[in-house]
N, C-alpha and C positions, 0 to 999 in steps of 0.2 A: 504494500500500500504506500502510495506517495502522498505527502501532505505538503501543500505550498501555502505561502503567506503573502498577502498583499495588505499594506497598511499605509494610512496617511495620518500624520500628526502635526500639531503645532505646539510651540512652546513660548512661554512668556508669562507675564503677570496680568491677570484680569482684575480690574478694580471695582467692577460692579456686575450685575447680572446680565446687562446688555453685552458687555465685553466677553463674558463667558459664552453667551450664545454665538457671538461672532467667532470666537475661537473654535467652537464646535463646527460651525459652518466651514471655516477654513480647513480644518482637519478632514472634513467630509470631501471638500473640493480636492484636497491633496490625494485622498484615496481614489477618487475618480480619475485623477491624472495618471496614477499608477496603473489602473485598469485599462485606461485608454492606450497606454504605452506597452501593453502586453502582459501585465500582471507579474507575479513573483518578485515583487520589489517593495521597498519602503521609502516613503518620501515625506519629509517634514520641512517646515518653514517657520521663521519667527513670526510672532504676532505683532 
């Protein structure tokens, strides 16, 4: 059995709930970038 991982993440400091939501959206966007580029990768970016 083969297991692969695709992940998107962001890092930084959120100062309020709106920024937390923005960080989650950015991490989600990063995940979709990985999937668009062929999967089996991890991509992150600063907030």
